[in-house]
Steps between C-alpha positions, in 0.01 A plus 500: 500500500700770326558813700425838358775744399383778728690756699421529867686793651444574866497849637694404812771239569557351843807291406845639586823452306622280785214255443570486126857371543521121555641393835776296334602763245878545473474878538371458856830348615696751293314796648573380854874502420478838325304663785759384753781645286316830448449532875877489543539777239245732663770714663679537164176612338456770764833651401397528133184704553429845640276543804298773328311517171252271330517124562675309223446146381594283801842344427374162620221500241735626230749219561229234508374628165850488349544145625175405325643646182790252524283205610258533208738630228317831457694699244428856618374703794211621287381145444557428870265783598242373251505148641489621859175680416308180424708217648377427853800278573734791423294736714515259793877446473575872475256585781230693313128479566264394223380857442834678559612716205810393309796736482591688185795333330703822500449542874595135552829527310583831671458340843718208388789742448500580872562134581782498247689766696467297820639178348184328621528203262827383657359553849188299411713210372705512820189517720358190331824304530552596867166364622569215746292243313678590174843494664438137591482419127829666407846352485762675712800345328443452127411763239508557124533811288436589137404788274262551209437766238192721530418653162469878525196702392700654216558408139831467320417820309538700820863384535673804357844666523548685828637811326169559321343622824142605560202292604340260255253217465509163332292626210579871463618670187840570657617155396575643158811668641680165521802451279338200338198695377443771248432857607139479387277477807244216494137592494360182651476434873754216522786570263721227358854465630793317342782413742716324240858625508441706815708415807301524821619450857398605849807723516390720210122448488211522746126454484304824490196314637665321795856627560555231766452218247807338347550317170593149609480128417582205724630255242651491154253476216229686690370841401616788718209686659452801723449352842560506874635209704311353795674288765356260757645332808312175573516268799539136398257318729172616341619734226370822655643841412683664790632804311461664160675790330507662156809650335627621166557219251878453489737205480595528869158593640408146610811456714480851644133457590571165665759658729260785578217267599731282710627810679143597591429169678470551875644259754662291230737215584691282253271405211521347153408683181404320181541680167554434129816526290478877463603532865813288455767770520801513728405840643141401582597166657766673709248761614256226606764320703598827668133542600499143642278373219578160345485549119291220346549655157476298178841448343574683176776302327443630146846611381590609852574376849218492752533681831323204666723200570475164674496664842140592424376252240599186699227565759152349437343834591651661190312269264180548701530879479549478124173307468295723728629831367310441175175554692575871486385488138150432635511842666595670174247296305213605726602866525532530121177321404246534782672803653523671157867592552628363167463854365462762768220758491713764673794717410803570715702270722323610820149424375597176324697384805208577734264302278745209471539474879123516555450223241759287682299549820184397310678180389566410864138570591373271225705209634474556876143370563585149374837498676345608831223244468750221437731606785 
């Protein structure tokens, strides 16, 4: 018998958000890990807020909502607030009741800025990694490092000579002042720009939209884009991120960031570090050995002499590190596609770096339930 297409709306509901979420849903295991990490950060949250005034959005709820944004590839905070209004799974994960009002998007983003000043993203990543059950999954001896380009939220038209001065946008009429254009100001919203014959470099030009972005390309034949550079330190046993940092996009940024992340490791003994050919320089290899780090760096023998010799390559562990280090591309692949970090939604190195670190923490959380279940 065919059922009728009738609406039956009840006046009252006696089912909670908790009952709506399946017992075996992956977010249940993820929330347990997140809640334990947020409990560790409670003292840090107290230092970010005043003891007087109106209550703000709880930082625990705010961070859970931002993690959902990475898990489900939500492109903006406005869309996140919209989905939290009707998605019972999101309400349960964040900790909101079924009839609780959703925050205004402007209030949400304003409260997020407070967490930016407290470097909460890096502390959350550290709190997740330092949990005893997670520590059992990590390697203490073998690590890999690499960097990737994060496209800036700025167009090539905003890359203008530094001596022009004054604020500008990607699509403002001020673009007509370029040497390559006529003096007539465009009347349309997005004016045309011809860069042919114009020499541009980071030394003489800067983006008026995101001054921290740099014009950069990683390989010959690729188009140079305004971007930042994100760096990840990965342990080799299960491919989990143990540290993440964002810097300006320069030719030496990957090696400098690697030394910075290694210097931040606590209680470190002699370890190995896998890396690609870009790290094969005499200065970087010497710095690693001075830090008691065995450089398992890929040899770069193209028209030059590699800084890695048979003292390192003759060991079986070197070849193993070279195979495992490629797993770091899985981190970048997830953060750029699911985590929406291929082109950042923020401007400025601080905001982009905070978002990149939080997305790296989200990558760990996605993988941890299966790893813990198999352990």
